[in-house]
C-alpha positions as CSV (number, residue, x, y, z in Angstrom):
1,M,-30.0,50.2,36.7
2,D,-32.4,47.6,38.0
3,Q,-33.0,46.5,34.4
4,N,-29.3,46.2,33.8
5,Q,-28.9,44.2,37.0
6,E,-31.6,41.8,35.9
7,G,-30.0,41.4,32.5
8,F,-26.6,40.7,34.1
9,S,-28.3,38.1,36.4
10,Q,-29.9,36.3,33.5
11,V,-26.6,36.2,31.6
12,A,-24.8,34.9,34.6
13,I,-27.4,32.2,35.2
14,T,-27.3,31.1,31.6
15,L,-23.5,30.9,31.5
16,I,-23.3,29.1,34.9
17,N,-25.8,26.5,33.7
18,H,-23.5,25.7,30.8
19,Y,-21.2,23.9,33.3
20,D,-21.7,20.7,35.2
21,C,-20.2,22.0,38.4
22,V,-19.4,25.6,39.5
23,H,-17.7,26.5,42.8
24,Y,-17.3,30.0,44.2
25,V,-14.1,29.9,46.3
26,D,-12.6,32.4,48.7
27,F,-8.8,32.4,48.2
28,E,-8.1,33.7,51.7
29,T,-10.2,31.4,53.8
30,G,-10.7,28.5,51.3
31,K,-14.4,28.6,52.0
32,Y,-16.5,27.5,49.0
33,T,-20.1,26.9,47.8
34,N,-21.5,25.3,44.7
35,L,-23.6,27.6,42.5
36,V,-25.4,24.9,40.3
37,P,-26.6,21.3,40.9
38,I,-23.6,18.9,40.6
39,K,-24.4,16.9,37.4
40,L,-21.1,15.3,36.7
41,F,-19.9,14.0,40.1
42,E,-23.2,13.5,41.9
43,T,-22.4,9.9,42.7
44,L,-18.8,10.5,43.7
45,G,-19.3,12.5,46.9
46,V,-18.2,15.9,45.6
47,P,-18.9,18.4,48.4
48,F,-21.6,21.0,47.7
49,Q,-19.9,23.5,50.1
50,G,-17.2,23.5,52.7
51,E,-14.5,25.3,54.6
52,D,-11.4,24.3,52.6
53,F,-11.9,23.9,48.9
54,F,-8.3,22.9,48.2
55,S,-8.0,20.3,50.9
56,D,-11.5,18.8,50.4
57,F,-11.0,18.2,46.7
58,R,-7.5,16.7,47.0
59,K,-9.1,14.1,49.3
60,I,-11.4,12.8,46.5
61,L,-8.9,12.7,43.7
62,T,-8.3,9.0,43.9
63,K,-12.0,8.3,43.8
64,C,-12.9,10.2,40.6
65,I,-9.8,11.0,38.6
66,H,-7.9,8.9,36.1
67,P,-4.7,7.6,37.8
68,N,-2.5,9.1,35.1
69,D,-4.0,12.6,35.7
70,I,-3.9,12.7,39.5
71,E,-0.5,14.5,39.6
72,I,-1.9,17.1,37.2
73,L,-4.9,17.8,39.5
74,E,-2.7,17.9,42.6
75,H,-0.7,20.7,40.9
76,L,-3.9,22.4,39.8
77,L,-5.3,22.4,43.4
78,D,-2.3,24.0,45.0
79,K,-3.7,27.2,46.4
80,N,-0.5,29.3,46.0
81,L,0.1,28.1,42.5
82,M,-3.5,28.8,41.5
83,K,-3.4,32.3,42.9
84,K,-0.1,33.0,41.2
85,R,-1.2,32.0,37.8
86,L,-4.5,33.8,38.0
87,L,-2.9,37.0,39.1
88,E,-0.7,36.7,36.1
89,K,-3.5,35.8,33.8
90,D,-7.1,35.9,35.2
91,T,-8.3,32.8,33.4
92,N,-6.9,29.2,33.1
93,F,-8.1,26.1,31.4
94,L,-7.1,22.4,31.7
95,T,-8.5,19.1,30.4
96,F,-8.2,15.9,32.4
97,R,-10.0,12.6,32.7
98,A,-12.5,11.8,35.4
99,I,-13.9,8.3,36.2
100,K,-17.6,8.0,36.0
101,E,-19.3,4.6,36.4
102,G,-16.0,2.9,35.6
103,K,-15.4,4.8,32.4
104,A,-13.0,7.7,31.6
105,V,-14.8,11.0,30.9
106,H,-12.9,14.0,29.5
107,V,-13.5,17.1,31.6
108,R,-12.5,20.7,31.1
109,H,-11.6,22.6,34.2
110,S,-11.9,26.4,34.0
111,E,-10.7,29.1,36.5
112,F,-11.9,32.7,36.5
113,L,-10.5,35.3,38.9
114,C,-13.2,37.6,40.2
115,P,-12.7,41.4,40.0
116,D,-12.1,41.6,43.7
117,K,-9.0,39.5,43.3
118,V,-10.1,37.5,46.4
119,H,-12.5,35.0,44.9
120,V,-12.2,32.5,42.1
121,I,-14.9,30.6,40.2
122,C,-13.9,27.0,39.4
123,C,-16.0,25.3,36.8
124,L,-16.1,21.7,35.5
125,E,-17.6,20.8,32.1
126,N,-18.2,17.3,30.7
127,I,-16.6,17.5,27.2
128,E,-16.6,13.8,26.4
129,E,-18.9,14.2,23.4
130,E,-16.9,17.2,22.2
131,F,-13.7,15.2,22.7
132,Q,-15.0,12.2,20.7
133,Q,-16.1,14.4,17.8
134,A,-12.7,16.1,17.8
135,M,-10.9,12.7,17.8
136,A,-13.2,11.5,15.0
137,Q,-12.3,14.5,13.0
138,K,-8.6,14.1,13.7
139,N,-8.8,10.4,12.7
140,H,-10.6,11.4,9.5
141,L,-7.9,13.9,8.7
142,E,-5.1,11.5,9.5
143,S,-6.9,8.9,7.3
144,E,-7.1,11.3,4.5
145,K,-3.4,12.2,4.9
146,R,-2.6,8.5,5.0
147,L,-4.6,7.9,1.8
148,A,-2.8,10.8,0.2
149,R,0.6,9.2,0.9
150,F,-0.1,5.5,0.7
151,D,-0.9,3.3,-2.2
152,E,-4.4,1.8,-1.8
153,M,-3.6,-1.4,-3.7
154,T,-0.4,-2.4,-2.0
155,G,-0.3,-0.4,1.3
156,V,3.2,0.9,0.6
157,R,3.9,4.6,0.3
158,N,2.9,6.3,-3.0
159,K,4.4,8.7,-5.5
160,N,3.3,11.8,-3.4
161,A,5.1,10.3,-0.3
162,F,8.2,9.5,-2.4
163,K,8.3,13.2,-3.6
164,E,8.2,14.4,0.0
165,Y,10.7,11.9,1.1
166,S,13.2,12.6,-1.7
167,N,12.8,16.4,-1.1
168,S,13.7,15.9,2.5
169,I,16.8,14.0,1.6
170,S,17.7,16.6,-1.0
171,E,17.6,19.3,1.7
172,K,19.9,17.3,3.9
173,L,22.3,16.8,1.0
174,L,22.4,20.6,0.3
175,K,23.3,21.3,3.9
176,N,25.9,18.7,4.3
177,P,26.4,16.4,1.2
178,K,29.1,14.2,2.8
179,S,27.2,13.4,6.0
180,Y,24.3,11.5,4.5
181,Q,24.6,7.9,3.3
182,F,21.9,6.0,1.4
183,A,21.2,3.9,-1.7
184,L,18.2,3.5,-4.0
185,I,16.8,0.3,-5.5
186,L,14.5,0.7,-8.4
187,C,12.2,-2.3,-9.1
188,D,10.0,-3.0,-12.1
189,L,7.4,-5.8,-12.4
190,N,8.0,-7.6,-15.7
191,D,5.2,-8.1,-18.3
192,L,2.5,-6.3,-16.4
193,K,0.8,-5.1,-19.6
194,L,0.9,-8.6,-21.0
195,L,-0.6,-10.0,-17.8
196,N,-3.4,-7.3,-18.0
197,D,-4.0,-8.1,-21.6
198,T,-4.0,-11.9,-21.4
199,R,-5.4,-12.6,-17.9
200,G,-7.2,-9.5,-17.0
201,H,-6.6,-6.5,-14.7
202,S,-7.6,-8.4,-11.6
203,F,-4.7,-10.8,-12.2
204,G,-2.4,-7.9,-13.0
205,D,-3.4,-6.2,-9.7
206,E,-2.7,-9.4,-7.8
207,A,0.8,-9.6,-9.4
208,I,1.5,-6.0,-8.3
209,Q,0.4,-6.9,-4.7
210,R,2.6,-10.0,-4.7
211,A,5.6,-8.0,-6.1
212,S,5.1,-5.4,-3.4
213,R,5.1,-8.1,-0.7
214,M,8.2,-9.7,-2.2
215,I,10.1,-6.3,-2.1
216,C,8.9,-5.4,1.4
217,N,9.8,-8.9,2.7
218,T,13.3,-8.5,1.3
219,F,14.0,-4.9,2.5
220,T,12.4,-5.1,6.0
221,H,14.1,-2.0,7.4
222,S,13.5,0.4,4.5
223,P,10.6,2.5,3.2
224,V,9.1,1.1,-0.1
225,F,7.3,3.4,-2.5
226,R,5.1,2.6,-5.5
227,I,5.9,5.4,-8.0
228,G,4.1,4.0,-11.0
229,G,1.9,1.2,-12.3
230,D,4.7,-1.4,-12.1
231,E,7.6,0.5,-10.5
232,F,8.8,0.6,-6.9
233,V,11.6,2.4,-5.2
234,V,13.3,1.4,-2.0
235,V,15.4,3.9,0.0
236,L,18.1,2.0,1.8
237,R,19.7,3.3,5.1
238,G,21.0,1.6,8.2
239,H,20.8,-2.2,8.3
240,D,19.5,-2.6,4.8
241,F,22.2,-0.2,3.4
242,E,24.9,-2.2,5.1
243,H,23.6,-5.4,3.7
244,R,22.5,-4.0,0.3
245,E,24.4,-6.3,-2.0
246,H,23.3,-9.4,-0.2
247,L,19.6,-8.3,-0.1
248,L,19.7,-7.3,-3.8
249,E,21.0,-10.8,-4.7
250,V,18.2,-12.3,-2.6
251,L,15.6,-10.4,-4.6
252,K,17.2,-11.2,-7.9
253,D,17.5,-14.9,-7.0
254,E,13.8,-15.1,-6.1
255,S,12.9,-13.3,-9.3
256,Y,15.0,-15.7,-11.4
257,N,13.5,-18.7,-9.6
258,N,10.0,-17.4,-10.2
259,K,10.8,-17.0,-13.8
260,I,12.0,-20.5,-14.2
261,S,9.3,-22.1,-12.1
262,R,6.5,-19.8,-13.3
263,S,5.5,-19.5,-9.6
264,G,5.6,-15.8,-8.8
265,P,6.4,-12.2,-9.8
266,V,9.5,-11.5,-11.9
267,I,11.1,-8.2,-10.8
268,A,13.9,-6.4,-12.6
269,C,15.9,-4.4,-10.1
270,G,18.9,-2.1,-10.0
271,I,20.8,-0.3,-7.3
272,A,22.7,3.0,-7.0
273,V,24.7,4.2,-3.9
274,Y,24.9,7.9,-3.3
275,D,28.4,9.2,-3.9
276,P,28.9,12.8,-2.6
277,D,31.8,13.3,-5.0
278,T,29.9,12.6,-8.2
279,D,26.1,12.8,-7.4
280,K,24.8,16.4,-7.6
281,D,21.4,15.6,-6.1
282,F,18.9,12.8,-5.3
283,S,17.7,12.5,-8.8
284,S,21.1,11.7,-10.2
285,V,21.2,8.6,-7.8
286,L,17.7,7.7,-9.0
287,D,18.8,7.9,-12.7
288,R,21.7,5.5,-12.0
289,A,19.4,3.1,-10.3
290,D,17.1,3.3,-13.3
291,K,19.9,2.4,-15.7
292,S,21.0,-0.5,-13.4
293,M,17.4,-1.8,-13.3
294,Y,17.1,-1.7,-17.2
295,A,20.4,-3.7,-17.4
296,N,18.9,-6.3,-15.1
297,K,15.7,-6.3,-17.3
298,K,17.9,-7.2,-20.3
299,E,19.4,-10.1,-18.3
300,I,15.9,-11.4,-17.6
301,K,14.9,-11.1,-21.2
302,A,18.1,-13.1,-22.1
303,L,16.9,-15.7,-19.7
304,N,13.7,-15.9,-21.7
305,L,15.7,-16.5,-24.8
306,T,17.8,-19.1,-23.2
307,Q,14.7,-21.0,-22.1
308,G,13.3,-20.7,-25.6
309,F,16.4,-22.3,-27.1
310,R,16.2,-25.4,-24.8
311,N,15.6,-27.5,-28.0
312,M,18.1,-25.7,-30.1
313,E,19.9,-28.9,-31.2
314,K,16.7,-29.6,-33.3
315,I,16.7,-26.2,-35.0
316,D,18.5,-25.6,-38.3
317,R,18.6,-21.9,-37.6
318,P,17.3,-19.6,-34.9
319,I,14.6,-17.1,-35.5
320,T,15.8,-13.7,-36.7
321,S,15.3,-10.6,-34.5
322,E,13.0,-9.1,-37.2
323,R,10.8,-12.1,-37.3
324,R,10.7,-12.3,-33.5
325,T,9.7,-8.6,-33.3
326,L,6.9,-9.3,-35.9
327,L,5.8,-12.3,-33.9
328,N,5.5,-10.2,-30.8
329,S,3.5,-7.5,-32.6
330,L,1.1,-10.0,-34.1
331,F,0.7,-11.7,-30.8
332,G,-0.1,-8.4,-29.0
333,A,-2.7,-7.6,-31.6
334,L,-4.2,-11.1,-31.2
335,C,-4.4,-10.7,-27.4
336,T,-6.2,-7.4,-27.9
337,I,-9.0,-8.8,-30.0
338,S,-9.2,-12.2,-28.4
339,G,-11.7,-11.3,-25.7
340,G,-10.1,-13.7,-23.2
341,G,-8.8,-17.3,-23.4
342,Y,-5.3,-18.6,-24.1
343,V,-3.6,-17.1,-27.1
344,Y,-0.8,-18.8,-29.1
345,L,1.0,-17.9,-32.3
346,N,3.6,-19.9,-34.2
347,D,6.1,-18.6,-36.8
348,M,6.0,-21.6,-39.2
349,R,9.3,-20.6,-41.0
350,F,11.3,-21.2,-37.8
351,D,8.8,-23.3,-35.8
352,Y,9.1,-20.7,-33.0
353,S,6.0,-19.7,-31.1
354,R,4.7,-17.5,-28.3
355,W,2.1,-18.6,-25.8
356,S,0.0,-16.8,-23.2
357,L,1.6,-16.6,-19.8
358,S,-1.6,-17.8,-18.3
359,L,-1.5,-21.0,-20.4
360,V,2.2,-21.5,-19.5
361,D,1.2,-21.2,-15.8
362,D,-1.9,-23.3,-15.9
363,F,-0.5,-26.1,-17.9
364,A,3.2,-26.1,-16.7
365,M,4.6,-25.4,-20.2
366,P,8.4,-24.7,-20.2
367,S,8.3,-21.1,-21.4
368,E,6.4,-18.3,-23.0
369,Y,8.7,-18.6,-26.1
370,M,9.4,-22.1,-27.5
371,Y,10.6,-24.0,-30.5
372,H,8.6,-27.1,-31.4
373,A,5.9,-26.1,-29.1
374,D,3.4,-28.3,-30.9
375,K,5.2,-31.4,-29.7
376,L,5.3,-30.1,-26.1
377,W,1.6,-29.2,-26.3
378,Q,0.7,-32.7,-27.6
379,E,2.3,-34.2,-24.4
380,K,-0.4,-32.4,-22.4
381,L,-3.3,-33.9,-24.4
382,H,-5.4,-36.8,-23.2
383,P,-4.3,-39.9,-25.0
384,D,-7.8,-40.6,-26.3
385,D,-8.0,-37.2,-27.9
386,L,-4.5,-37.0,-29.5
387,K,-5.4,-38.8,-32.8
388,A,-8.3,-36.5,-33.6
389,Y,-6.3,-33.5,-32.7
390,L,-3.4,-34.5,-35.0
391,E,-5.8,-35.3,-37.9
392,A,-7.4,-31.9,-37.5
393,I,-4.1,-30.0,-37.6
394,K,-2.9,-32.1,-40.6
395,A,-6.1,-31.3,-42.5
396,V,-5.6,-27.6,-42.1
397,L,-2.0,-27.7,-43.2
398,C,-2.6,-29.9,-46.2
399,D,-6.0,-28.5,-47.4
400,N,-4.7,-24.9,-47.6
401,V,-7.5,-23.4,-45.6
402,D,-7.3,-20.2,-43.5
403,M,-9.5,-21.2,-40.5
404,I,-9.6,-24.3,-38.4
405,K,-13.0,-25.7,-37.4
406,P,-13.5,-25.5,-33.6
407,L,-11.8,-28.5,-32.1
408,T,-12.6,-29.9,-28.6
409,Y,-10.2,-32.0,-26.6
410,R,-8.9,-32.6,-23.1
411,A,-5.6,-31.3,-21.7
412,K,-3.7,-31.9,-18.5
413,K,-3.2,-28.9,-16.2
414,A,-0.3,-28.3,-13.9
415,D,-2.1,-30.0,-11.0
416,G,-2.6,-33.2,-13.0
417,T,-6.3,-32.8,-13.7
418,Y,-7.8,-32.7,-17.2
419,V,-9.8,-29.8,-18.5
420,V,-11.9,-29.7,-21.6
421,L,-10.7,-27.1,-24.2
422,T,-11.9,-25.8,-27.5
423,T,-9.6,-24.3,-30.0
424,R,-10.3,-21.7,-32.7
425,G,-7.3,-21.6,-35.0
426,F,-6.2,-19.8,-38.2
427,I,-3.4,-19.8,-40.8
428,L,-1.8,-16.6,-42.1
429,S,-0.1,-17.0,-45.5
430,D,2.7,-15.0,-47.1
431,N,2.4,-13.2,-50.5
432,N,3.1,-16.5,-52.3
433,G,0.3,-18.3,-50.5
434,N,2.7,-20.3,-48.3
435,P,1.6,-20.8,-44.6
436,D,3.5,-18.2,-42.6
437,Y,1.9,-18.1,-39.2
438,F,-0.3,-20.6,-37.3
439,G,-2.2,-19.3,-34.3
440,G,-5.4,-19.3,-32.4
441,I,-7.3,-19.0,-29.2
442,I,-7.9,-21.8,-26.7
443,L,-10.9,-21.6,-24.5
444,P,-11.9,-23.7,-21.5
445,V,-15.3,-25.3,-22.0
446,Q,-17.7,-24.2,-19.2
């Protein structure tokens, strides 16, 4: 028995020392005494022992408890309430904030009803380190959840988030299809692959980010999702839904202006409004938005063609669709093997050419597709270099050679400054040996 008593004593001492403050309180009289040295509140005047635990501790609340938690502690230190809750359940725990040296410290209060039902053990434990670790873990988990639902490049929600969001809407439509009102706008960044091929992926990434900002700045009250490399979806409700036609025109106008001025992203976009009488589910609305977006994409391509025909009065006949398709195929292959620089390719039968978007931007050329582009490019050349340039081109065309010797000259950029360029050109001939395509790569001289 003595050995058991000694064991119990050692266990009790070990457990008690785990806490920063332990008071043994008599429910009937309120008399109390502290069982361990007070570690947490030693500078705050917490009594070691006294005649009325509940009254004494309520007096020091304003000295050592966070203002927002005082009401909680007042409720905790109500003798009748404490006795009632411990008789129902012989343990109770509560976390609050104490003030130590001017800083908030998280503290866990524990109550244990003794077997005699007359005494209670009240313990205080400094859990600030435990709390901070828990918060760090929570923040880490929230960060992981955020990363799982947000696109790292643009900061908008990603495909996973879109799936969750669309599923939640689908559930609402199943319950009450006529009570939910929304519209979808599908957006596609034009020519992303071309930008990546001609200017590099970093330029393409920047274009995606700018397109995302452009969409978010237009639909300021709606969630935006990036669901693919160049595709975004906007779910319109509330304010943006009510003003959807106007906002869509704002986005289209900005895209068209960017296309003409070569000053920003060109975004094809289409809208579909949920109709409970015809739409079976969320995906049917998305399909209609997709079709609407592709219709707008064709309009933008028509704008390309209109720009390309700006000198149409000088053309005997426009380029055929077959030759234009072939030009695009050859241009794409040339971009792939170019290894950087500005690429150009001219169909000599129709004097119709395609130029790198980067060159169009950097030198303020009228369009990616142009008739008589050689004349427009010559206007960019430094006057002192024009003669040598024309003689070199003439020599190639007249001497029936396949490759142009590297030619160095100066050209004026969009900002008015001149840059030194070198051109590596070539001629592709048809089966009869007649010049068919004239193209090359223009490189800035470092």
